[in-house]
A tleap script that builds the chain and sets N, CA, C and O, in Angstrom:
source leaprc.protein.ff14SB
mol = sequence {
  NMET GLN SER PRO SER THR PRO VAL SER LYS
  LYS MET LEU TRP GLY GLY ARG ILE ILE SER
  ALA ILE PRO ILE LEU PHE LEU LEU MET ASP
  GLY ILE MET LYS LEU PHE LYS PRO ALA PRO
  VAL VAL GLU ALA THR LEU ARG LEU GLY TYR
  PRO GLU THR THR ILE ILE PRO LEU GLY ILE
  VAL LEU LEU ILE CYS THR VAL VAL TYR ALA
  ILE PRO ARG THR SER ALA LEU GLY ALA ILE
  LEU LEU THR GLY TYR LEU GLY GLY ALA VAL
  ALA THR HIE VAL ARG VAL GLY GLU GLY VAL
  PHE PRO ILE VAL PHE PRO ILE ILE MET GLY
  VAL LEU ILE TRP GLY GLY LEU PHE LEU ARG
  ASP GLU ARG VAL ARG ALA LEU ILE PRO VAL
  ARG ARG GLN CALA
}
set mol.1.N position { 63.303 -28.503 65.619 }
set mol.1.CA position { 63.274 -26.747 65.774 }
set mol.1.C position { 63.779 -26.548 64.611 }
set mol.1.O position { 64.457 -27.240 63.852 }
set mol.2.N position { 63.191 -25.103 64.557 }
set mol.2.CA position { 63.125 -24.186 63.669 }
set mol.2.C position { 63.451 -22.971 62.854 }
set mol.2.O position { 62.688 -22.044 62.579 }
set mol.3.N position { 64.419 -23.090 62.590 }
set mol.3.CA position { 65.355 -21.642 62.152 }
set mol.3.C position { 64.314 -20.326 62.544 }
set mol.3.O position { 63.129 -20.274 62.873 }
set mol.4.N position { 65.004 -19.661 62.409 }
set mol.4.CA position { 64.588 -18.059 61.955 }
set mol.4.C position { 64.724 -17.676 60.692 }
set mol.4.O position { 65.754 -17.864 60.045 }
set mol.5.N position { 63.662 -17.095 60.242 }
set mol.5.CA position { 63.687 -17.720 58.424 }
set mol.5.C position { 63.132 -15.618 58.368 }
set mol.5.O position { 62.337 -14.962 59.041 }
set mol.6.N position { 64.197 -15.216 57.055 }
set mol.6.CA position { 63.598 -13.522 57.255 }
set mol.6.C position { 62.485 -13.715 56.362 }
set mol.6.O position { 62.142 -14.628 55.612 }
set mol.7.N position { 61.716 -11.836 56.867 }
set mol.7.CA position { 60.453 -12.133 55.896 }
set mol.7.C position { 60.814 -11.984 54.670 }
set mol.7.O position { 62.004 -11.790 54.421 }
set mol.8.N position { 59.861 -12.044 53.653 }
set mol.8.CA position { 59.962 -11.476 51.963 }
set mol.8.C position { 60.301 -10.459 51.846 }
set mol.8.O position { 59.191 -10.001 52.116 }
set mol.9.N position { 60.929 -9.522 51.657 }
set mol.9.CA position { 61.576 -7.862 50.665 }
set mol.9.C position { 60.137 -7.911 49.760 }
set mol.9.O position { 59.719 -8.969 49.290 }
set mol.10.N position { 59.290 -6.323 49.547 }
set mol.10.CA position { 58.498 -6.785 48.676 }
set mol.10.C position { 59.345 -6.684 47.358 }
set mol.10.O position { 58.666 -6.858 46.345 }
set mol.11.N position { 60.442 -6.483 47.186 }
set mol.11.CA position { 61.245 -7.160 45.617 }
set mol.11.C position { 61.592 -8.268 45.426 }
set mol.11.O position { 62.254 -8.531 44.423 }
set mol.12.N position { 61.208 -9.325 46.427 }
set mol.12.CA position { 61.475 -10.086 45.977 }
set mol.12.C position { 60.196 -11.275 45.712 }
set mol.12.O position { 59.907 -12.192 44.943 }
set mol.13.N position { 59.567 -10.409 47.169 }
set mol.13.CA position { 58.136 -11.358 46.608 }
set mol.13.C position { 57.899 -11.168 45.177 }
set mol.13.O position { 58.193 -12.036 44.355 }
set mol.14.N position { 57.244 -9.771 44.793 }
set mol.14.CA position { 57.282 -9.540 43.496 }
set mol.14.C position { 58.343 -10.001 42.531 }
set mol.14.O position { 57.806 -10.076 41.425 }
set mol.15.N position { 59.636 -10.350 42.461 }
set mol.15.CA position { 59.941 -10.309 41.882 }
set mol.15.C position { 60.065 -12.649 41.412 }
set mol.15.O position { 60.460 -13.617 40.762 }
set mol.16.N position { 59.481 -12.158 42.254 }
set mol.16.CA position { 59.622 -14.030 42.520 }
set mol.16.C position { 58.474 -14.412 42.315 }
set mol.16.O position { 58.248 -15.557 41.922 }
set mol.17.N position { 57.280 -13.294 42.601 }
set mol.17.CA position { 56.165 -13.412 41.137 }
set mol.17.C position { 56.008 -13.365 40.065 }
set mol.17.O position { 54.962 -13.883 39.672 }
set mol.18.N position { 56.849 -12.793 39.112 }
set mol.18.CA position { 56.763 -12.804 37.744 }
set mol.18.C position { 57.941 -12.931 37.486 }
set mol.18.O position { 58.558 -12.083 36.841 }
set mol.19.N position { 58.521 -14.119 37.989 }
set mol.19.CA position { 59.534 -15.630 37.943 }
set mol.19.C position { 57.915 -16.363 37.604 }
set mol.19.O position { 57.313 -16.478 36.536 }
set mol.20.N position { 57.589 -16.731 38.847 }
set mol.20.CA position { 56.701 -17.882 38.474 }
set mol.20.C position { 55.880 -17.857 37.578 }
set mol.20.O position { 55.873 -18.603 36.599 }
set mol.21.N position { 54.916 -16.781 37.889 }
set mol.21.CA position { 54.182 -16.639 36.647 }
set mol.21.C position { 54.489 -16.733 34.848 }
set mol.21.O position { 53.640 -17.018 34.003 }
set mol.22.N position { 55.682 -16.464 34.641 }
set mol.22.CA position { 56.376 -16.955 33.029 }
set mol.22.C position { 56.087 -18.887 33.147 }
set mol.22.O position { 55.542 -19.544 32.260 }
set mol.23.N position { 56.665 -19.496 34.570 }
set mol.23.CA position { 56.082 -20.924 33.696 }
set mol.23.C position { 55.223 -21.554 33.974 }
set mol.23.O position { 54.979 -22.716 33.648 }
set mol.24.N position { 54.284 -20.385 35.041 }
set mol.24.CA position { 53.047 -20.619 35.089 }
set mol.24.C position { 51.633 -20.249 33.608 }
set mol.24.O position { 50.564 -20.858 33.562 }
set mol.25.N position { 51.861 -19.660 33.063 }
set mol.25.CA position { 51.739 -19.139 32.289 }
set mol.25.C position { 51.633 -20.181 30.861 }
set mol.25.O position { 50.653 -20.429 30.160 }
set mol.26.N position { 52.548 -20.490 30.795 }
set mol.26.CA position { 52.991 -21.384 29.504 }
set mol.26.C position { 52.674 -22.982 30.094 }
set mol.26.O position { 51.940 -23.770 29.498 }
set mol.27.N position { 53.159 -23.191 30.980 }
set mol.27.CA position { 52.235 -24.830 31.046 }
set mol.27.C position { 50.401 -24.600 31.256 }
set mol.27.O position { 49.669 -25.579 31.109 }
set mol.28.N position { 49.924 -23.480 31.539 }
set mol.28.CA position { 48.537 -23.134 31.845 }
set mol.28.C position { 48.308 -23.884 29.887 }
set mol.28.O position { 47.691 -24.876 29.498 }
set mol.29.N position { 49.078 -22.901 29.165 }
set mol.29.CA position { 48.537 -22.618 27.944 }
set mol.29.C position { 49.176 -24.113 27.290 }
set mol.29.O position { 49.295 -24.162 26.066 }
set mol.30.N position { 49.543 -25.202 28.035 }
set mol.30.CA position { 50.447 -26.166 27.399 }
set mol.30.C position { 49.182 -26.786 27.392 }
set mol.30.O position { 48.600 -26.826 26.307 }
set mol.31.N position { 48.418 -27.477 28.778 }
set mol.31.CA position { 47.834 -28.500 29.436 }
set mol.31.C position { 46.546 -27.823 28.795 }
set mol.31.O position { 45.962 -28.652 28.098 }
set mol.32.N position { 45.950 -26.656 28.805 }
set mol.32.CA position { 45.237 -26.815 27.867 }
set mol.32.C position { 44.859 -26.711 26.198 }
set mol.32.O position { 43.720 -26.920 25.782 }
set mol.33.N position { 45.888 -26.390 25.415 }
set mol.33.CA position { 45.955 -26.969 24.241 }
set mol.33.C position { 45.809 -28.233 24.301 }
set mol.33.O position { 45.065 -28.679 23.427 }
set mol.34.N position { 46.534 -29.473 25.485 }
set mol.34.CA position { 45.985 -30.616 25.391 }
set mol.34.C position { 44.909 -31.370 25.346 }
set mol.34.O position { 44.740 -32.526 24.959 }
set mol.35.N position { 44.033 -30.390 25.893 }
set mol.35.CA position { 42.707 -30.888 26.155 }
set mol.35.C position { 41.954 -30.877 24.880 }
set mol.35.O position { 41.212 -31.769 24.469 }
set mol.36.N position { 42.242 -29.741 24.303 }
set mol.36.CA position { 41.296 -29.392 22.602 }
set mol.36.C position { 42.524 -30.147 21.726 }
set mol.36.O position { 42.147 -30.411 20.584 }
set mol.37.N position { 43.296 -30.371 21.888 }
set mol.37.CA position { 44.195 -31.774 21.625 }
set mol.37.C position { 44.198 -30.710 19.274 }
set mol.37.O position { 44.223 -31.285 18.186 }
set mol.38.N position { 44.164 -29.347 19.558 }
set mol.38.CA position { 44.982 -29.459 17.790 }
set mol.38.C position { 45.706 -30.168 17.237 }
set mol.38.O position { 46.623 -30.754 17.812 }
set mol.39.N position { 45.480 -30.258 16.143 }
set mol.39.CA position { 47.302 -31.222 15.373 }
set mol.39.C position { 48.575 -30.694 15.677 }
set mol.39.O position { 49.475 -31.510 15.877 }
set mol.40.N position { 48.685 -30.164 15.709 }
set mol.40.CA position { 50.498 -30.124 16.172 }
set mol.40.C position { 50.712 -30.525 16.778 }
set mol.40.O position { 51.626 -31.329 16.593 }
set mol.41.N position { 49.801 -30.357 18.897 }
set mol.41.CA position { 49.907 -31.099 19.271 }
set mol.41.C position { 49.221 -32.695 19.255 }
set mol.41.O position { 49.813 -33.158 20.230 }
set mol.42.N position { 48.912 -33.088 19.078 }
set mol.42.CA position { 48.339 -34.858 18.575 }
set mol.42.C position { 49.525 -35.612 17.482 }
set mol.42.O position { 49.608 -36.802 17.177 }
set mol.43.N position { 50.461 -34.342 16.995 }
set mol.43.CA position { 51.809 -34.721 16.107 }
set mol.43.C position { 52.874 -34.992 17.111 }
set mol.43.O position { 53.761 -35.814 17.341 }
set mol.44.N position { 52.472 -34.146 17.490 }
set mol.44.CA position { 53.899 -34.157 18.362 }
set mol.44.C position { 53.972 -35.244 19.439 }
set mol.44.O position { 54.965 -35.731 19.980 }
set mol.45.N position { 52.727 -35.490 19.606 }
set mol.45.CA position { 52.499 -36.763 20.714 }
set mol.45.C position { 53.367 -38.582 20.111 }
set mol.45.O position { 54.148 -39.507 20.336 }
set mol.46.N position { 52.570 -38.069 19.417 }
set mol.46.CA position { 52.731 -38.940 18.537 }
set mol.46.C position { 54.000 -39.329 17.999 }
set mol.46.O position { 54.205 -40.531 17.826 }
set mol.47.N position { 54.802 -38.565 17.735 }
set mol.47.CA position { 56.095 -38.216 17.275 }
set mol.47.C position { 57.052 -38.118 18.665 }
set mol.47.O position { 58.188 -37.658 18.786 }
set mol.48.N position { 56.380 -38.577 19.418 }
set mol.48.CA position { 57.956 -38.561 20.605 }
set mol.48.C position { 57.204 -40.115 21.548 }
set mol.48.O position { 57.409 -40.393 22.730 }
set mol.49.N position { 56.518 -40.731 20.762 }
set mol.49.CA position { 56.136 -42.056 20.490 }
set mol.49.C position { 54.380 -42.210 21.955 }
set mol.49.O position { 53.705 -43.213 21.728 }
set mol.50.N position { 54.165 -41.845 22.456 }
set mol.50.CA position { 53.270 -42.121 23.051 }
set mol.50.C position { 51.624 -41.605 22.545 }
set mol.50.O position { 51.422 -40.390 22.541 }
set mol.51.N position { 50.706 -42.355 22.212 }
set mol.51.CA position { 49.687 -42.957 22.138 }
set mol.51.C position { 48.557 -41.423 22.425 }
set mol.51.O position { 48.717 -40.669 23.385 }
set mol.52.N position { 47.613 -41.267 21.504 }
set mol.52.CA position { 46.414 -39.875 21.783 }
set mol.52.C position { 45.748 -39.936 22.278 }
set mol.52.O position { 44.857 -39.107 22.462 }
set mol.53.N position { 45.923 -41.242 22.840 }
set mol.53.CA position { 44.766 -41.040 24.205 }
set mol.53.C position { 45.087 -40.625 25.627 }
set mol.53.O position { 44.410 -40.475 26.644 }
set mol.54.N position { 46.936 -40.437 25.188 }
set mol.54.CA position { 47.097 -40.022 26.489 }
set mol.54.C position { 46.737 -38.574 26.693 }
set mol.54.O position { 46.136 -38.206 27.702 }
set mol.55.N position { 47.111 -37.743 25.721 }
set mol.55.CA position { 46.650 -36.320 25.409 }
set mol.55.C position { 46.414 -36.145 26.217 }
set mol.55.O position { 47.270 -35.721 26.993 }
set mol.56.N position { 45.314 -36.304 26.573 }
set mol.56.CA position { 43.837 -35.265 27.585 }
set mol.56.C position { 44.204 -35.504 29.333 }
set mol.56.O position { 43.914 -34.863 30.343 }
set mol.57.N position { 44.939 -36.692 29.092 }
set mol.57.CA position { 44.638 -36.980 30.960 }
set mol.57.C position { 46.109 -36.109 30.820 }
set mol.57.O position { 45.939 -35.139 31.560 }
set mol.58.N position { 47.689 -35.994 30.115 }
set mol.58.CA position { 48.561 -35.882 30.636 }
set mol.58.C position { 47.895 -33.542 30.640 }
set mol.58.O position { 48.109 -32.662 31.473 }
set mol.59.N position { 47.192 -33.521 29.397 }
set mol.59.CA position { 46.788 -31.765 30.054 }
set mol.59.C position { 45.844 -31.697 31.351 }
set mol.59.O position { 45.446 -30.621 31.796 }
set mol.60.N position { 45.519 -32.950 31.923 }
set mol.60.CA position { 44.653 -32.367 33.026 }
set mol.60.C position { 45.371 -32.785 34.473 }
set mol.60.O position { 44.894 -32.460 35.561 }
set mol.61.N position { 46.602 -33.562 34.308 }
set mol.61.CA position { 47.759 -33.352 35.207 }
set mol.61.C position { 48.832 -32.587 35.164 }
set mol.61.O position { 49.722 -32.480 36.007 }
set mol.62.N position { 48.690 -31.982 33.997 }
set mol.62.CA position { 49.598 -30.505 34.035 }
set mol.62.C position { 48.909 -29.946 34.927 }
set mol.62.O position { 49.307 -29.796 36.082 }
set mol.63.N position { 47.590 -29.505 34.421 }
set mol.63.CA position { 46.945 -27.975 34.748 }
set mol.63.C position { 46.723 -28.221 36.137 }
set mol.63.O position { 46.658 -27.122 36.686 }
set mol.64.N position { 46.540 -29.363 37.163 }
set mol.64.CA position { 45.746 -30.058 37.820 }
set mol.64.C position { 47.782 -28.924 38.735 }
set mol.64.O position { 48.007 -27.924 39.418 }
set mol.65.N position { 48.552 -29.976 38.095 }
set mol.65.CA position { 50.177 -29.504 39.049 }
set mol.65.C position { 50.370 -27.834 39.218 }
set mol.65.O position { 50.592 -27.174 40.233 }
set mol.66.N position { 50.185 -27.397 37.735 }
set mol.66.CA position { 50.099 -25.934 37.615 }
set mol.66.C position { 49.250 -25.213 38.572 }
set mol.66.O position { 49.712 -24.213 39.122 }
set mol.67.N position { 47.975 -25.641 38.847 }
set mol.67.CA position { 47.061 -24.519 39.849 }
set mol.67.C position { 47.329 -24.602 41.098 }
set mol.67.O position { 47.166 -23.652 41.864 }
set mol.68.N position { 47.840 -25.921 41.514 }
set mol.68.CA position { 48.387 -26.461 42.800 }
set mol.68.C position { 49.943 -25.289 43.313 }
set mol.68.O position { 50.306 -24.957 44.441 }
set mol.69.N position { 50.485 -24.966 42.064 }
set mol.69.CA position { 52.116 -24.637 41.898 }
set mol.69.C position { 51.805 -22.544 42.234 }
set mol.69.O position { 52.439 -21.656 42.804 }
set mol.70.N position { 50.266 -22.653 41.346 }
set mol.70.CA position { 50.762 -21.029 41.942 }
set mol.70.C position { 49.213 -20.784 42.840 }
set mol.70.O position { 48.522 -19.951 42.254 }
set mol.71.N position { 48.856 -21.083 43.532 }
set mol.71.CA position { 48.181 -21.077 45.151 }
set mol.71.C position { 48.884 -21.153 45.950 }
set mol.71.O position { 49.211 -22.282 46.314 }
set mol.72.N position { 49.397 -20.093 46.541 }
set mol.72.CA position { 50.165 -20.056 47.064 }
set mol.72.C position { 51.195 -20.402 48.401 }
set mol.72.O position { 52.315 -20.113 48.824 }
set mol.73.N position { 50.112 -21.151 48.719 }
set mol.73.CA position { 49.724 -22.142 50.284 }
set mol.73.C position { 50.395 -23.370 49.727 }
set mol.73.O position { 50.964 -23.937 50.660 }
set mol.74.N position { 50.578 -24.068 48.498 }
set mol.74.CA position { 49.897 -25.266 48.251 }
set mol.74.C position { 51.220 -25.490 47.157 }
set mol.74.O position { 51.445 -26.574 46.616 }
set mol.75.N position { 52.160 -24.079 46.913 }
set mol.75.CA position { 53.169 -23.786 46.051 }
set mol.75.C position { 54.796 -24.836 46.075 }
set mol.75.O position { 55.570 -24.942 45.124 }
set mol.76.N position { 54.901 -25.299 47.041 }
set mol.76.CA position { 55.840 -26.056 47.375 }
set mol.76.C position { 55.750 -27.337 46.823 }
set mol.76.O position { 56.790 -27.926 46.531 }
set mol.77.N position { 54.337 -28.008 46.580 }
set mol.77.CA position { 53.723 -29.586 47.057 }
set mol.77.C position { 53.549 -28.992 44.700 }
set mol.77.O position { 53.718 -29.918 43.907 }
set mol.78.N position { 53.349 -28.047 44.319 }
set mol.78.CA position { 53.180 -27.542 42.819 }
set mol.78.C position { 54.715 -28.073 42.350 }
set mol.78.O position { 54.985 -28.877 41.459 }
set mol.79.N position { 55.185 -27.699 42.816 }
set mol.79.CA position { 56.743 -27.757 42.338 }
set mol.79.C position { 57.919 -28.705 42.157 }
set mol.79.O position { 58.998 -28.823 41.576 }
set mol.80.N position { 56.934 -29.419 43.139 }
set mol.80.CA position { 57.258 -30.940 43.188 }
set mol.80.C position { 57.006 -31.779 42.303 }
set mol.80.O position { 57.406 -32.708 41.603 }
set mol.81.N position { 56.129 -31.056 42.615 }
set mol.81.CA position { 55.035 -31.980 41.217 }
set mol.81.C position { 55.394 -32.150 39.987 }
set mol.81.O position { 55.404 -33.216 39.372 }
set mol.82.N position { 55.938 -30.265 39.298 }
set mol.82.CA position { 56.047 -30.119 38.302 }
set mol.82.C position { 57.594 -30.015 37.396 }
set mol.82.O position { 58.077 -29.684 36.313 }
set mol.83.N position { 57.990 -30.689 39.043 }
set mol.83.CA position { 59.118 -31.382 38.497 }
set mol.83.C position { 59.496 -32.407 38.632 }
set mol.83.O position { 60.704 -32.548 38.823 }
set mol.84.N position { 58.642 -33.543 38.591 }
set mol.84.CA position { 58.517 -34.853 37.987 }
set mol.84.C position { 57.647 -34.657 36.577 }
set mol.84.O position { 57.812 -35.343 35.568 }
set mol.85.N position { 56.691 -33.577 36.724 }
set mol.85.CA position { 56.376 -33.718 35.826 }
set mol.85.C position { 57.095 -33.497 34.027 }
set mol.85.O position { 56.892 -34.043 32.942 }
set mol.86.N position { 58.116 -32.231 34.611 }
set mol.86.CA position { 59.317 -32.484 33.228 }
set mol.86.C position { 60.097 -32.596 33.578 }
set mol.86.O position { 60.885 -31.701 33.270 }
set mol.87.N position { 60.438 -33.264 34.136 }
set mol.87.CA position { 61.831 -34.585 34.392 }
set mol.87.C position { 61.354 -35.582 33.106 }
set mol.87.O position { 61.955 -35.972 32.105 }
set mol.88.N position { 59.918 -35.815 33.645 }
set mol.88.CA position { 59.648 -37.277 32.242 }
set mol.88.C position { 59.290 -36.282 30.698 }
set mol.88.O position { 58.716 -36.798 29.739 }
set mol.89.N position { 59.538 -35.488 30.702 }
set mol.89.CA position { 59.652 -34.779 29.395 }
set mol.89.C position { 60.705 -34.485 29.491 }
set mol.89.O position { 61.210 -35.603 29.590 }
set mol.90.N position { 61.908 -33.465 29.573 }
set mol.90.CA position { 63.138 -34.194 29.817 }
set mol.90.C position { 63.878 -35.545 29.025 }
set mol.90.O position { 64.662 -35.592 28.078 }
set mol.91.N position { 63.094 -36.873 30.081 }
set mol.91.CA position { 63.386 -38.209 30.103 }
set mol.91.C position { 62.335 -38.647 28.123 }
set mol.91.O position { 62.810 -39.268 27.173 }
set mol.92.N position { 61.088 -38.080 28.222 }
set mol.92.CA position { 60.568 -38.172 26.812 }
set mol.92.C position { 61.423 -38.279 25.776 }
set mol.92.O position { 61.516 -39.289 25.079 }
set mol.93.N position { 62.300 -36.908 25.581 }
set mol.93.CA position { 63.114 -35.969 24.498 }
set mol.93.C position { 64.313 -36.368 24.396 }
set mol.93.O position { 65.006 -36.367 23.379 }
set mol.94.N position { 64.649 -36.797 25.677 }
set mol.94.CA position { 66.294 -37.650 24.819 }
set mol.94.C position { 65.973 -39.409 24.882 }
set mol.94.O position { 66.585 -40.476 24.902 }
set mol.95.N position { 64.751 -38.933 24.893 }
set mol.95.CA position { 64.659 -40.764 24.909 }
set mol.95.C position { 64.998 -41.529 23.279 }
set mol.95.O position { 65.782 -42.426 22.971 }
set mol.96.N position { 63.869 -40.587 22.327 }
set mol.96.CA position { 63.664 -39.971 20.919 }
set mol.96.C position { 64.377 -39.542 19.781 }
set mol.96.O position { 64.165 -39.540 18.569 }
set mol.97.N position { 65.580 -39.063 20.771 }
set mol.97.CA position { 67.288 -38.088 20.411 }
set mol.97.C position { 65.979 -36.880 19.499 }
set mol.97.O position { 65.379 -36.818 18.426 }
set mol.98.N position { 66.086 -36.261 20.528 }
set mol.98.CA position { 65.442 -34.476 19.964 }
set mol.98.C position { 67.142 -33.782 20.439 }
set mol.98.O position { 68.202 -34.056 21.000 }
set mol.99.N position { 66.061 -32.253 19.396 }
set mol.99.CA position { 67.855 -31.767 19.871 }
set mol.99.C position { 67.853 -31.000 21.082 }
set mol.99.O position { 66.931 -31.115 21.889 }
set mol.100.N position { 68.988 -30.091 21.298 }
set mol.100.CA position { 69.068 -29.370 22.604 }
set mol.100.C position { 68.038 -28.748 23.162 }
set mol.100.O position { 67.524 -29.286 24.142 }
set mol.101.N position { 67.581 -27.665 22.741 }
set mol.101.CA position { 66.193 -26.856 22.367 }
set mol.101.C position { 65.245 -27.830 23.748 }
set mol.101.O position { 65.144 -27.436 24.909 }
set mol.102.N position { 64.600 -29.254 23.140 }
set mol.102.CA position { 63.529 -29.433 23.213 }
set mol.102.C position { 63.481 -30.375 25.016 }
set mol.102.O position { 62.720 -30.819 25.875 }
set mol.103.N position { 65.085 -30.170 24.604 }
set mol.103.CA position { 65.788 -31.264 25.827 }
set mol.103.C position { 65.827 -30.491 27.217 }
set mol.103.O position { 65.410 -30.771 28.341 }
set mol.104.N position { 66.595 -29.248 26.597 }
set mol.104.CA position { 66.594 -28.241 28.219 }
set mol.104.C position { 66.089 -27.019 28.309 }
set mol.104.O position { 66.535 -26.077 28.964 }
set mol.105.N position { 64.550 -27.080 27.209 }
set mol.105.CA position { 63.642 -26.194 27.852 }
set mol.105.C position { 62.722 -26.100 29.037 }
set mol.105.O position { 62.358 -25.145 29.725 }
set mol.106.N position { 62.302 -28.161 29.076 }
set mol.106.CA position { 61.998 -28.630 30.334 }
set mol.106.C position { 63.034 -27.514 31.480 }
set mol.106.O position { 62.696 -26.435 31.966 }
set mol.107.N position { 64.269 -28.222 31.632 }
set mol.107.CA position { 64.897 -27.669 32.771 }
set mol.107.C position { 65.219 -26.854 32.844 }
set mol.107.O position { 66.200 -26.803 33.585 }
set mol.108.N position { 64.741 -25.382 32.166 }
set mol.108.CA position { 64.828 -24.019 31.967 }
set mol.108.C position { 62.875 -23.700 32.964 }
set mol.108.O position { 62.780 -22.968 33.949 }
set mol.109.N position { 62.387 -24.003 32.713 }
set mol.109.CA position { 61.321 -24.140 33.173 }
set mol.109.C position { 60.969 -23.969 35.021 }
set mol.109.O position { 60.376 -23.269 35.842 }
set mol.110.N position { 61.912 -25.285 34.861 }
set mol.110.CA position { 62.085 -25.674 36.240 }
set mol.110.C position { 63.072 -25.594 36.810 }
set mol.110.O position { 63.111 -26.351 37.780 }
set mol.111.N position { 63.956 -24.990 36.655 }
set mol.111.CA position { 64.903 -23.420 37.406 }
set mol.111.C position { 63.482 -22.159 37.305 }
set mol.111.O position { 63.072 -21.468 38.238 }
set mol.112.N position { 63.130 -22.172 36.325 }
set mol.112.CA position { 61.989 -20.569 36.650 }
set mol.112.C position { 60.584 -21.383 38.029 }
set mol.112.O position { 59.615 -20.705 38.368 }
set mol.113.N position { 60.664 -21.893 38.225 }
set mol.113.CA position { 59.605 -23.044 38.691 }
set mol.113.C position { 60.228 -22.351 40.578 }
set mol.113.O position { 59.557 -21.906 41.509 }
set mol.114.N position { 61.583 -22.545 40.450 }
set mol.114.CA position { 62.009 -23.421 41.674 }
set mol.114.C position { 62.466 -21.532 42.033 }
set mol.114.O position { 61.882 -20.934 42.937 }
set mol.115.N position { 63.401 -20.937 41.290 }
set mol.115.CA position { 64.044 -19.522 41.307 }
set mol.115.C position { 62.745 -18.530 41.583 }
set mol.115.O position { 62.930 -17.444 42.133 }
set mol.116.N position { 61.567 -18.908 41.219 }
set mol.116.CA position { 60.391 -18.081 41.778 }
set mol.116.C position { 59.622 -18.460 42.913 }
set mol.116.O position { 58.859 -17.630 43.410 }
set mol.117.N position { 59.700 -19.359 43.286 }
set mol.117.CA position { 59.021 -19.604 44.407 }
set mol.117.C position { 59.702 -19.606 45.598 }
set mol.117.O position { 59.113 -19.520 46.675 }
set mol.118.N position { 62.063 -19.789 45.393 }
set mol.118.CA position { 62.637 -19.503 46.086 }
set mol.118.C position { 62.716 -18.356 46.753 }
set mol.118.O position { 62.997 -18.248 47.946 }
set mol.119.N position { 62.383 -17.170 45.726 }
set mol.119.CA position { 62.321 -15.517 45.728 }
set mol.119.C position { 61.079 -15.473 46.547 }
set mol.119.O position { 61.050 -14.521 47.327 }
set mol.120.N position { 60.286 -16.079 46.562 }
set mol.120.CA position { 58.864 -15.622 47.505 }
set mol.120.C position { 58.170 -16.762 48.499 }
set mol.120.O position { 57.009 -17.157 48.607 }
set mol.121.N position { 59.530 -17.144 49.241 }
set mol.121.CA position { 58.426 -18.743 49.869 }
set mol.121.C position { 60.276 -18.351 50.650 }
set mol.121.O position { 61.372 -18.632 50.166 }
set mol.122.N position { 60.039 -17.837 51.591 }
set mol.122.CA position { 60.569 -17.665 53.127 }
set mol.122.C position { 61.073 -18.974 53.956 }
set mol.122.O position { 61.725 -18.926 54.999 }
set mol.123.N position { 60.698 -19.993 53.375 }
set mol.123.CA position { 59.906 -21.882 54.281 }
set mol.123.C position { 61.116 -22.231 52.553 }
set mol.123.O position { 60.915 -23.430 52.359 }
set mol.124.N position { 61.680 -21.954 51.915 }
set mol.124.CA position { 62.354 -22.566 50.838 }
set mol.124.C position { 63.691 -22.416 50.791 }
set mol.124.O position { 64.525 -23.308 50.634 }
set mol.125.N position { 63.944 -20.777 50.993 }
set mol.125.CA position { 64.560 -20.399 51.500 }
set mol.125.C position { 65.331 -20.580 51.985 }
set mol.125.O position { 66.465 -20.569 51.505 }
set mol.126.N position { 64.937 -20.915 53.575 }
set mol.126.CA position { 64.984 -21.659 54.762 }
set mol.126.C position { 65.435 -22.839 54.288 }
set mol.126.O position { 66.657 -22.759 54.413 }
set mol.127.N position { 65.135 -24.020 53.757 }
set mol.127.CA position { 65.845 -25.492 53.268 }
set mol.127.C position { 66.587 -25.331 52.453 }
set mol.127.O position { 66.997 -26.425 52.065 }
set mol.128.N position { 67.267 -24.079 51.647 }
set mol.128.CA position { 67.863 -24.898 50.763 }
set mol.128.C position { 68.387 -22.567 51.177 }
set mol.128.O position { 67.777 -21.539 50.881 }
set mol.129.N position { 69.523 -22.776 51.814 }
set mol.129.CA position { 70.036 -21.677 52.119 }
set mol.129.C position { 71.246 -21.469 51.157 }
set mol.129.O position { 71.947 -22.453 50.924 }
set mol.130.N position { 71.663 -19.838 50.369 }
set mol.130.CA position { 72.052 -19.351 49.634 }
set mol.130.C position { 73.367 -18.676 50.455 }
set mol.130.O position { 73.025 -17.926 51.370 }
set mol.131.N position { 74.518 -18.803 50.299 }
set mol.131.CA position { 75.122 -18.138 51.191 }
set mol.131.C position { 76.433 -17.353 50.514 }
set mol.131.O position { 77.348 -18.026 50.040 }
set mol.132.N position { 76.467 -16.203 50.497 }
set mol.132.CA position { 78.125 -15.378 50.426 }
set mol.132.C position { 79.104 -15.887 50.588 }
set mol.132.O position { 79.088 -16.746 51.469 }
set mol.133.N position { 80.095 -15.711 50.046 }
set mol.133.CA position { 81.347 -15.964 49.846 }
set mol.133.C position { 81.927 -14.598 50.839 }
set mol.133.O position { 81.730 -13.386 50.753 }
set mol.134.N position { 82.875 -15.607 51.978 }
set mol.134.CA position { 83.412 -14.280 53.126 }
set mol.134.C position { 84.250 -13.481 51.653 }
set mol.134.O position { 84.864 -12.423 51.791 }
savepdb mol mol.pdb
quit
């Protein structure tokens, strides 16, 4: 049985697009940087305990997941994939004992990913209903 869904207002649609654009732009930049492997990216990867050979594959995975999220028709799948990727980032930073910011930043990106999708996609709002207190 399908539940009735309310159409997305223009304000919610554009708000969702703007909120979604923030992680999309950041993650595209991060993925591209991994492909070019500048010294700071290599140093950070090694400091986190990963071999240099993992940088390009991680960049490719990140770019694919981000593009899947950016395409409206596949954005829910992209959000799920990026949630897994960002969860791995959180786990990595916790494992090496990084400070609060490197641990919280991927969580913030995840919130922006799902928040933007929530605002622009009525199917997500139907799955995650937010109700006001009476």
